[in-house]
C-alpha positions as semicolon CSV with decimal commas, in nm:
position;residue;x (nm);y (nm);z (nm)
1;X;0,015;-0,012;0,017
2;X;0,085;0,398;-0,050
3;X;0,314;0,504;0,246
4;X;0,032;0,758;0,343
5;X;-0,206;0,461;0,349
6;X;0,010;0,262;0,538
7;X;0,121;0,512;0,831
8;X;-0,288;0,574;0,819
9;X;-0,348;0,212;0,914
10;X;-0,031;0,147;1,100
11;X;-0,120;0,472;1,306
12;X;-0,505;0,385;1,386
13;X;-0,383;0,053;1,559
14;X;-0,195;0,193;1,778
15;X;-0,426;0,453;1,882
16;X;-0,701;0,199;1,956
17;X;-0,509;-0,025;2,148
18;X;-0,370;0,315;2,283
19;X;-0,723;0,402;2,381
20;X;-0,777;0,094;2,547
21;X;-0,506;0,098;2,750
22;X;-0,626;0,411;2,881
23;X;-0,947;0,293;2,961
24;X;-0,814;-0,026;3,109
25;X;-0,594;0,241;3,371
26;X;-0,871;0,447;3,416
27;X;-1,066;0,132;3,557
28;X;-1,340;0,125;3,264
29;X;-1,216;-0,211;3,128
30;X;-1,077;-0,510;3,317
31;X;-0,661;-0,564;3,274
32;X;-0,630;-0,813;2,992
33;X;-0,417;-0,864;2,695
34;X;-0,581;-0,729;2,400
35;X;-0,636;-0,975;2,125
36;X;-0,556;-0,954;1,762
37;X;-0,820;-0,721;1,604
38;X;-0,914;-0,611;1,248
39;X;-0,879;-0,284;1,069
40;X;-1,117;-0,290;0,735
41;X;-1,221;-0,014;0,490
42;X;-1,592;-0,018;0,463
43;X;-1,782;-0,052;0,112
44;X;-2,006;0,232;0,235
45;X;-1,775;0,535;0,352
46;X;-2,079;0,702;0,536
47;X;-2,026;0,461;0,788
48;X;-1,664;0,595;0,837
49;X;-1,372;0,574;0,621
50;X;-1,195;0,305;0,824
51;X;-1,395;0,056;1,060
52;X;-1,261;-0,170;1,336
53;X;-1,437;-0,514;1,494
54;X;-1,173;-0,462;1,831
55;X;-1,522;-0,409;2,063
56;X;-1,622;-0,771;1,934
57;X;-1,306;-0,929;1,989
58;X;-1,225;-0,837;2,326
59;X;-1,586;-0,863;2,461
60;X;-1,530;-1,196;2,578
61;X;-1,168;-1,105;2,716
62;X;-1,266;-0,797;2,916
63;X;-1,631;-0,978;3,003
64;X;-1,822;-0,676;2,848
65;X;-2,031;-0,575;2,603
66;X;-1,918;-0,453;2,237
67;X;-2,103;-0,166;2,278
68;X;-1,963;-0,056;2,639
69;X;-1,592;-0,156;2,458
70;X;-1,667;0,061;2,200
71;X;-1,780;0,375;2,382
72;X;-1,468;0,304;2,616
73;X;-1,243;0,354;2,288
74;X;-1,429;0,614;2,154
75;X;-1,416;0,829;2,491
76;X;-1,036;0,784;2,577
77;X;-0,888;0,764;2,214
78;X;-0,666;1,065;2,113
79;X;-0,658;1,158;1,749
80;X;-0,463;1,500;1,771
81;X;-0,189;1,455;1,490
82;X;-0,303;1,138;1,323
83;X;-0,489;1,152;0,962
84;X;-0,823;1,099;1,148
85;X;-1,042;1,368;1,281
86;X;-1,339;1,157;1,408
87;X;-1,442;0,831;1,588
88;X;-1,814;0,691;1,619
89;X;-1,980;0,436;1,769
90;X;-2,260;0,267;1,582
91;X;-2,484;-0,012;1,648
92;X;-2,429;-0,309;1,932
93;X;-2,021;-0,188;1,904
94;X;-1,909;-0,127;1,564
95;X;-1,613;0,197;1,580
96;X;-1,590;0,379;1,257
97;X;-1,314;0,633;1,223
98;X;-1,299;0,950;0,960
99;X;-0,983;1,065;0,753
100;X;-0,899;1,442;0,796
101;X;-0,795;1,648;0,498
102;X;-0,465;1,605;0,602
103;X;-0,501;1,266;0,454
104;X;-0,606;1,365;0,113
105;X;-0,354;1,604;0,123
106;X;-0,062;1,443;0,157
107;X;-0,148;1,136;-0,070
108;X;-0,193;1,392;-0,313
109;X;0,139;1,516;-0,243
110;X;0,297;1,150;-0,243
111;X;0,154;1,084;-0,583
112;X;0,325;1,437;-0,717
113;X;0,623;1,297;-0,539
114;X;0,626;0,963;-0,702
115;X;0,573;1,068;-1,012
116;X;0,593;0,767;-1,233
117;X;0,679;0,551;-0,989
118;X;0,324;0,582;-0,786
119;X;0,216;0,262;-0,755
120;X;0,500;0,043;-0,705
121;X;0,628;-0,124;-0,393
122;X;0,858;-0,376;-0,267
123;X;0,585;-0,633;-0,160
124;X;0,744;-0,858;-0,385
125;X;1,073;-0,818;-0,217
126;X;1,235;-0,894;-0,539
127;X;1,176;-1,227;-0,546
128;X;1,239;-1,413;-0,912
129;X;0,963;-1,475;-1,069
130;X;0,948;-1,698;-1,438
131;X;0,649;-1,591;-1,636
132;X;0,597;-1,823;-1,954
133;X;0,282;-1,745;-2,188
134;X;0,184;-1,783;-2,524
135;X;0,417;-2,072;-2,589
136;X;0,248;-2,129;-2,913
137;X;0,359;-2,437;-3,128
138;X;0,596;-2,336;-3,404
139;X;0,440;-2,562;-3,641
140;X;0,141;-2,319;-3,755
141;X;-0,014;-1,987;-3,695
142;X;-0,104;-1,832;-3,362
143;X;-0,494;-1,811;-3,310
144;X;-0,713;-1,658;-3,047
145;X;-0,582;-1,836;-2,724
146;X;-0,286;-1,677;-2,833
147;X;-0,426;-1,364;-2,831
148;X;-0,558;-1,395;-2,487
149;X;-0,266;-1,529;-2,347
150;X;-0,002;-1,259;-2,509
151;X;-0,171;-0,995;-2,325
152;X;-0,250;-1,174;-2,011
153;X;0,083;-1,290;-1,942
154;X;0,264;-0,986;-2,069
155;X;0,007;-0,772;-1,846
156;X;0,074;-1,025;-1,526
157;X;0,436;-0,983;-1,589
158;X;0,381;-0,610;-1,582
159;X;0,161;-0,625;-1,244
160;X;0,417;-0,839;-1,097
161;X;0,735;-0,622;-1,176
162;X;0,506;-0,283;-1,007
163;X;0,466;-0,497;-0,728
164;X;0,796;-0,552;-0,640
165;X;0,897;-0,907;-0,767
166;X;1,190;-0,941;-1,025
167;X;1,009;-1,060;-1,387
168;X;1,140;-1,215;-1,672
169;X;0,883;-1,336;-1,957
170;X;0,939;-1,634;-2,141
171;X;0,833;-1,782;-2,448
172;X;0,878;-2,192;-2,461
173;X;0,930;-2,296;-2,865
174;X;0,822;-2,670;-2,908
175;X;1,108;-2,725;-3,166
176;X;1,124;-3,067;-3,078
177;X;0,936;-3,397;-3,027
178;X;0,651;-3,530;-3,200
179;X;0,482;-3,226;-3,322
180;X;0,812;-3,181;-3,496
181;X;0,809;-3,498;-3,682
182;X;0,429;-3,439;-3,767
183;X;0,571;-3,108;-3,928
184;X;0,838;-3,265;-4,122
185;X;0,614;-3,518;-4,272
186;X;0,346;-3,230;-4,340
187;X;0,613;-3,064;-4,549
188;X;0,725;-3,323;-4,701
189;X;0,444;-3,490;-4,840
190;X;0,335;-3,083;-4,968
191;X;0,687;-3,066;-5,126
192;X;0,662;-3,341;-5,333
193;X;0,285;-3,308;-5,426
194;X;0,452;-2,966;-5,588
195;X;0,622;-3,168;-5,825
196;X;0,388;-3,534;-5,850
197;X;0,054;-3,384;-5,781
198;X;-0,164;-3,424;-5,477
199;X;-0,306;-3,758;-5,577
200;X;0,035;-3,921;-5,606
201;X;0,149;-3,815;-5,214
202;X;-0,169;-3,820;-4,995
203;X;-0,171;-3,653;-4,665
204;X;-0,283;-3,809;-4,368
205;X;-0,587;-3,688;-4,149
206;X;-0,373;-3,686;-3,863
207;X;-0,116;-3,430;-4,044
208;X;-0,111;-3,059;-4,067
209;X;-0,330;-2,936;-4,340
210;X;-0,285;-2,581;-4,301
211;X;-0,252;-2,366;-4,602
212;X;0,087;-2,218;-4,394
213;X;0,256;-2,587;-4,495
214;X;0,159;-2,565;-4,822
215;X;0,332;-2,196;-4,824
216;X;0,639;-2,305;-4,700
217;X;0,672;-2,613;-4,918
218;X;0,618;-2,395;-5,197
219;X;0,899;-2,136;-5,069
220;X;1,150;-2,430;-5,044
221;X;1,042;-2,542;-5,395
222;X;1,135;-2,191;-5,515
223;X;1,459;-2,164;-5,402
224;X;1,575;-2,595;-5,433
225;X;1,360;-2,661;-5,708
226;X;1,307;-3,023;-5,728
227;X;1,642;-3,119;-5,591
228;X;1,554;-3,249;-5,280
229;X;1,311;-3,540;-5,449
230;X;1,549;-3,777;-5,482
231;X;1,742;-3,714;-5,181
232;X;1,662;-4,025;-4,870
233;X;1,337;-3,910;-4,660
234;X;1,555;-3,818;-4,351
235;X;1,791;-3,591;-4,521
236;X;1,464;-3,386;-4,723
237;X;1,267;-3,353;-4,418
238;X;1,553;-3,203;-4,218
239;X;1,589;-2,981;-4,478
240;X;1,248;-2,890;-4,502
241;X;1,217;-2,822;-4,129
242;X;1,581;-2,646;-4,156
243;X;1,433;-2,425;-4,399
244;X;1,060;-2,392;-4,256
245;X;1,089;-2,372;-3,886
246;X;1,325;-2,034;-3,825
247;X;1,071;-1,868;-4,047
248;X;0,761;-1,967;-3,871
249;X;0,967;-1,869;-3,558
250;X;1,071;-1,534;-3,688
251;X;0,679;-1,500;-3,789
252;X;0,590;-1,570;-3,395
253;X;0,893;-1,338;-3,267
254;X;0,738;-1,068;-3,502
255;X;0,376;-1,122;-3,415
256;X;0,496;-1,050;-3,072
257;X;0,637;-0,722;-3,136
258;X;0,360;-0,605;-3,322
259;X;0,150;-0,699;-3,008
260;X;0,431;-0,496;-2,825
261;X;0,545;-0,807;-2,631
262;X;0,934;-0,813;-2,553
263;X;1,036;-1,170;-2,437
264;X;1,347;-1,200;-2,178
265;X;1,393;-1,556;-2,313
266;X;1,317;-1,785;-2,617
267;X;1,391;-2,137;-2,434
268;X;1,425;-2,393;-2,704
269;X;1,300;-2,744;-2,607
270;X;1,573;-2,888;-2,851
271;X;1,818;-2,770;-2,624
272;X;1,686;-3,000;-2,344
273;X;1,709;-3,259;-2,569
274;X;2,086;-3,205;-2,653
275;X;2,209;-3,090;-2,327
276;X;2,106;-3,416;-2,173
277;X;1,833;-3,240;-1,910
278;X;1,584;-3,477;-1,994
279;X;1,781;-3,767;-1,904
280;X;1,876;-3,662;-1,600
281;X;1,541;-3,616;-1,510
282;X;1,452;-3,915;-1,593
283;X;1,702;-4,097;-1,441
284;X;1,650;-3,943;-1,113
285;X;1,304;-4,043;-1,102
286;X;1,406;-4,386;-1,178
287;X;1,625;-4,358;-0,900
288;X;1,336;-4,335;-0,678
289;X;1,149;-4,631;-0,818
290;X;0,904;-4,390;-0,949
291;X;0,940;-4,522;-1,342
292;X;0,877;-4,898;-1,517
293;X;0,936;-5,007;-1,816
294;X;0,596;-5,180;-2,031
295;X;0,565;-5,246;-2,376
296;X;0,867;-5,109;-2,496
297;X;0,773;-4,741;-2,343
298;X;0,938;-4,614;-2,023
299;X;0,671;-4,485;-1,784
300;X;0,641;-4,256;-1,520
301;X;0,391;-4,358;-1,187
302;X;0,179;-4,055;-1,175
303;X;-0,117;-4,229;-1,040
304;X;0,169;-4,365;-0,731
305;X;0,248;-3,997;-0,672
306;X;-0,090;-3,848;-0,707
307;X;-0,225;-4,128;-0,473
308;X;0,014;-4,034;-0,203
309;X;-0,056;-3,619;-0,257
310;X;-0,427;-3,680;-0,246
311;X;-0,399;-3,868;0,046
312;X;-0,214;-3,608;0,274
313;X;-0,483;-3,377;0,177
314;X;-0,739;-3,584;0,336
315;X;-0,900;-3,740;0,012
316;X;-1,040;-4,114;0,091
317;X;-0,961;-4,411;-0,124
318;X;-1,298;-4,427;-0,270
319;X;-1,281;-4,057;-0,385
320;X;-0,877;-4,123;-0,542
321;X;-1,037;-4,409;-0,718
322;X;-1,286;-4,204;-0,844
323;X;-1,049;-4,013;-1,063
324;X;-0,909;-4,265;-1,211
325;X;-0,548;-4,178;-1,212
326;X;-0,345;-4,302;-1,485
327;X;0,041;-4,320;-1,526
328;X;0,227;-4,113;-1,829
329;X;0,492;-4,248;-2,100
330;X;0,850;-4,081;-2,040
331;X;0,985;-4,234;-2,376
332;X;0,824;-4,343;-2,635
333;X;0,854;-4,720;-2,824
334;X;1,059;-4,556;-3,048
335;X;1,285;-4,389;-2,825
336;X;1,209;-4,061;-2,819
337;X;1,121;-3,867;-2,519
338;X;0,712;-3,755;-2,483
339;X;0,616;-3,350;-2,442
340;X;0,538;-3,462;-2,050
341;X;0,914;-3,577;-2,013
342;X;1,056;-3,259;-2,186
343;X;0,848;-3,054;-1,961
344;X;0,968;-3,198;-1,652
345;X;1,316;-3,114;-1,798
346;X;1,183;-2,746;-1,850
347;X;1,052;-2,687;-1,501
348;X;1,355;-2,814;-1,373
349;X;1,578;-2,565;-1,587
350;X;1,339;-2,280;-1,464
351;X;1,348;-2,386;-1,096
352;X;1,668;-2,533;-1,039
353;X;1,935;-2,464;-1,274
354;X;1,803;-2,082;-1,330
355;X;1,721;-2,063;-0,990
356;X;1,382;-1,851;-0,990
357;X;1,192;-1,841;-0,692
358;X;0,827;-1,921;-0,872
359;X;0,757;-2,017;-1,226
360;X;0,403;-1,918;-1,343
361;X;0,266;-2,082;-1,671
362;X;-0,029;-1,964;-1,865
363;X;-0,216;-2,240;-2,015
364;X;-0,538;-2,279;-2,180
365;X;-0,834;-2,410;-1,999
366;X;-0,775;-2,722;-2,159
367;X;-0,450;-2,794;-2,012
368;X;-0,630;-2,834;-1,641
369;X;-0,570;-3,222;-1,632
370;X;-0,191;-3,156;-1,677
371;X;-0,138;-2,918;-1,357
372;X;-0,155;-3,184;-1,086
373;X;0,053;-3,446;-1,267
374;X;0,301;-3,130;-1,311
375;X;0,322;-3,055;-0,974
376;X;0,311;-3,393;-0,838
377;X;0,651;-3,452;-1,073
378;X;0,802;-3,144;-0,923
379;X;0,768;-3,310;-0,586
380;X;0,921;-3,633;-0,737
381;X;1,158;-3,440;-0,803
382;X;1,213;-3,334;-0,433
383;X;1,088;-2,953;-0,531
384;X;0,849;-2,760;-0,359
385;X;0,544;-2,787;-0,631
386;X;0,411;-2,454;-0,474
387;X;0,687;-2,289;-0,671
388;X;0,494;-2,336;-0,993
389;X;0,152;-2,181;-1,044
390;X;-0,061;-2,202;-1,381
391;X;-0,269;-1,976;-1,460
392;X;-0,550;-2,140;-1,675
393;X;-0,705;-1,924;-1,931
394;X;-1,081;-1,955;-2,065
395;X;-1,159;-1,938;-2,412
396;X;-1,235;-1,627;-2,660
397;X;-1,550;-1,567;-2,853
398;X;-1,491;-1,311;-3,126
399;X;-1,833;-1,107;-3,190
400;X;-1,959;-0,882;-3,456
401;X;-2,299;-0,763;-3,433
402;X;-2,373;-0,999;-3,222
403;X;-2,280;-1,353;-3,373
404;X;-1,958;-1,534;-3,292
405;X;-1,712;-1,505;-3,555
406;X;-1,472;-1,774;-3,676
407;X;-1,354;-1,703;-3,999
408;X;-1,165;-1,416;-4,165
409;X;-1,327;-1,177;-4,415
410;X;-1,025;-1,146;-4,608
411;X;-0,878;-1,484;-4,620
412;X;-1,218;-1,706;-4,523
413;X;-1,018;-1,915;-4,284
414;X;-0,990;-1,908;-3,921
415;X;-0,899;-1,587;-3,743
416;X;-0,528;-1,590;-3,631
417;X;-0,346;-1,355;-3,423
418;X;-0,201;-1,159;-3,735
419;X;-0,576;-1,118;-3,895
420;X;-0,628;-0,933;-3,544
421;X;-0,368;-0,719;-3,503
422;X;-0,374;-0,608;-3,872
423;X;-0,786;-0,486;-3,815
424;X;-0,805;-0,392;-3,464
425;X;-0,574;-0,115;-3,293
426;X;-0,315;-0,310;-3,063
427;X;-0,428;-0,069;-2,757
428;X;-0,742;-0,205;-2,777
429;X;-0,681;-0,564;-2,823
430;X;-0,445;-0,545;-2,518
431;X;-0,695;-0,388;-2,279
432;X;-0,959;-0,561;-2,379
433;X;-0,801;-0,904;-2,371
434;X;-0,738;-0,790;-2,003
435;X;-1,103;-0,674;-1,909
436;X;-1,184;-1,057;-1,751
437;X;-1,019;-1,247;-1,522
438;X;-0,833;-1,552;-1,669
439;X;-1,104;-1,805;-1,540
440;X;-1,376;-1,633;-1,735
441;X;-1,467;-1,700;-2,065
442;X;-1,470;-1,392;-2,233
443;X;-1,629;-1,219;-2,549
444;X;-1,455;-0,976;-2,797
445;X;-1,647;-0,746;-2,945
446;X;-1,479;-0,643;-3,296
447;X;-1,700;-0,378;-3,354
448;X;-1,632;-0,220;-3,030
449;X;-1,254;-0,243;-3,043
450;X;-1,233;-0,053;-3,288
451;X;-1,514;0,258;-3,180
452;X;-1,405;0,544;-3,085
453;X;-1,631;0,626;-2,829
454;X;-1,700;0,633;-2,447
455;X;-1,858;0,289;-2,496
456;X;-1,508;0,111;-2,602
457;X;-1,324;0,077;-2,216
458;X;-0,948;0,195;-2,369
459;X;-1,083;0,503;-2,524
460;X;-1,285;0,601;-2,260
461;X;-0,956;0,564;-1,989
462;X;-0,770;0,747;-2,301
463;X;-1,019;1,042;-2,324
464;X;-0,987;1,092;-1,948
465;X;-0,621;1,144;-1,970
466;X;-0,703;1,345;-2,303
467;X;-0,935;1,588;-2,160
468;X;-0,675;1,653;-1,840
469;X;-0,425;1,780;-2,068
470;X;-0,681;1,969;-2,259
471;X;-0,791;2,158;-1,895
472;X;-0,387;2,259;-1,890
473;X;-0,373;2,362;-2,223
474;X;-0,638;2,607;-2,167
475;X;-0,566;2,716;-1,846
476;X;-0,220;2,798;-1,945
477;X;-0,356;2,981;-2,264
478;X;-0,539;3,204;-2,001
479;X;-0,255;3,311;-1,912
480;X;-0,275;3,132;-1,541
481;X;0,095;2,946;-1,445
482;X;0,021;2,596;-1,290
483;X;0,205;2,551;-1,004
484;X;0,307;2,323;-0,709
485;X;0,055;2,383;-0,425
486;X;0,090;2,380;-0,056
487;X;-0,083;2,121;0,196
488;X;-0,302;2,409;0,278
489;X;-0,412;2,475;-0,033
490;X;-0,503;2,090;-0,111
491;X;-0,718;2,101;0,205
492;X;-0,939;2,329;0,036
493;X;-1,057;2,002;-0,171
494;X;-1,372;1,914;0,039
495;X;-1,627;1,871;-0,212
496;X;-1,751;1,478;-0,236
497;X;-1,655;1,449;-0,560
498;X;-1,315;1,525;-0,479
499;X;-1,307;1,341;-0,174
500;X;-1,418;1,024;-0,344
501;X;-1,183;1,061;-0,619
502;X;-0,888;1,129;-0,396
503;X;-0,978;0,834;-0,190
504;X;-0,979;0,625;-0,447
505;X;-0,662;0,710;-0,598
506;X;-0,501;0,617;-0,257
507;X;-0,605;0,259;-0,329
508;X;-0,361;0,193;-0,625
509;X;-0,106;0,062;-0,451
510;X;-0,322;-0,200;-0,297
511;X;-0,498;-0,255;-0,624
512;X;-0,152;-0,348;-0,804
513;X;-0,072;-0,555;-0,511
514;X;-0,410;-0,746;-0,508
515;X;-0,390;-0,811;-0,876
516;X;-0,023;-0,949;-0,838
517;X;-0,136;-1,192;-0,564
518;X;-0,475;-1,309;-0,755
519;X;-0,247;-1,334;-1,074
520;X;-0,546;-1,090;-1,245
521;X;-0,438;-0,823;-1,410
522;X;-0,833;-0,735;-1,510
523;X;-0,822;-0,606;-1,197
524;X;-0,613;-0,308;-1,284
525;X;-0,802;-0,221;-1,640
526;X;-1,133;-0,240;-1,425
527;X;-0,965;0,019;-1,180
528;X;-0,846;0,233;-1,453
529;X;-1,206;0,281;-1,631
530;X;-1,334;0,310;-1,246
531;X;-1,089;0,613;-1,190
532;X;-1,162;0,777;-1,556
533;X;-1,540;0,759;-1,450
534;X;-1,482;0,920;-1,085
535;X;-1,260;1,170;-1,305
536;X;-1,569;1,273;-1,521
537;X;-1,827;1,276;-1,221
538;X;-1,566;1,531;-1,073
539;X;-1,492;1,739;-1,374
540;X;-1,872;1,780;-1,431
541;X;-1,959;1,870;-1,080
542;X;-1,639;2,078;-0,991
543;X;-1,542;2,387;-1,208
544;X;-1,122;2,357;-1,227
545;X;-1,106;2,731;-1,362
546;X;-1,234;2,909;-1,083
547;X;-1,151;3,283;-0,931
548;X;-1,016;3,102;-0,618
549;X;-0,664;3,083;-0,726
550;X;-0,565;2,826;-0,456
551;X;-0,888;2,663;-0,485
552;X;-0,800;2,658;-0,848
553;X;-0,450;2,544;-0,823
554;X;-0,571;2,233;-0,638
555;X;-0,810;2,101;-0,861
556;X;-0,552;2,117;-1,130
557;X;-0,335;1,947;-0,856
558;X;-0,594;1,663;-0,838
559;X;-0,614;1,649;-1,240
560;X;-0,238;1,579;-1,264
561;X;-0,273;1,322;-1,016
562;X;-0,553;1,139;-1,226
563;X;-0,371;1,204;-1,529
564;X;-0,023;1,042;-1,381
565;X;-0,211;0,776;-1,229
566;X;-0,387;0,645;-1,563
567;X;-0,053;0,717;-1,750
568;X;0,122;0,496;-1,527
569;X;-0,152;0,191;-1,575
570;X;-0,163;0,266;-1,956
571;X;0,204;0,299;-1,996
572;X;0,265;-0,034;-1,778
573;X;0,044;-0,194;-2,000
574;X;0,195;-0,088;-2,340
575;X;-0,135;0,115;-2,438
576;X;-0,068;0,446;-2,568
577;X;-0,133;0,766;-2,394
578;X;-0,242;1,034;-2,626
579;X;-0,269;1,396;-2,543
580;X;-0,508;1,484;-2,718
581;X;-0,795;1,306;-2,880
């Protein structure tokens, strides 16, 4: 939380304890230890800015009614020199506290002093977090799930950074294993079809049938002609993959750059195959008796590990049996490691080799079943499974005119990330994909995304910022110098709309921390919308350009603090902050 809010909360706790101590000294309450109690912010500020349950918590220890204890606190508390001006008792023992103008003035002074750092905290204590997101299969174009995952992962990383963690963004490139073999086969057949005809070589049903495969095969043919037709299959397929895969990866990098996502690391799965990391992890599991051979393959005893974990969690054997837990293949009959085996080595690399305190993976909801076995195998590797957190992201429905859209008007094919970024402003895509928590299925309204009106949430927030710039321009054009305000001048801001706006500004740092705890950057986009709404409410109720010069400067300072906070949010999420619209 901001230092002003923290000072207010900490000092109130001390003041309440001192009031109880005074009441005990005066014989109003028995001499008993004071139990722990909470200080909260009420939903309705008519009931105060802060409230406490101390009277109810102390009732048993003091053998007194909550009302009697509450009145003793009220009558013996000294608020002089604090951020509080009033204490009231309500109902059976609620104690409500009201903030003074000093608090609101100091909030604005704090925002002005911190500038672009307002909202940042040391909550994360610099702990190293790896956020891995998108990690699309490099064998084809990126889709809408990748679009949502990109915005979610990048903005989550930004929130964690703002909350005081040391964050690295990572893209895991699946450039090895079964999907690359399928990629090679698909390219090979499409290449041969160019010269031999589609009837001569049939593409299997479970291969990649996208137009992108045809395009890559044609590009290869344009460079090498039919020179690879008579080469052996292994040589031809290797050449095709070596030609096509880097192009696909470069396309992914270009798409991410266009999406304003900059990764610290592009991690290649093939690296784990080459450096022996997969074998090392499998050998360790084998040494613990957690693997076995069957039908020419090597299996991991997932069911055994999961059963042990579930029993520790208090599950009955019947409940466990109903889950129908299964074991997993690590090495296929052809000798190749499975994707799961590579994933084990990859997470070991993140948590052990590179020493991240925590790994956060952003996965599609269809990976739900993979979470438990991944955490289980970390425990099997003698790692703390709580060091891995998985954000499961629900599907996206693209909407136009109220109907679901699945095909691109331009190409007649499934809409890809490239299509989306070509048609919709990046500002809107990044903002709108973070309007809902990850666990909610969301409808992305293509019409709304391009609309330049208050109905478009990102436009609405940008417009609030631009409106403040226009206020400043007009004030300056009228010959008025915008200057710093004294604390006494800021205490002139007493209108309900001003107080409500400042109080909301004071919660921004806490909101960042809450979003970081819950892995939900949508909390911040919603905060930005609410802040813009409160600013428009203030703007309509309180004229900025007034005759009282001190009041005018105070209101300009409030406008500046709103602009500073909106700018910090939009900049953090890599959304443009126009000064005019």
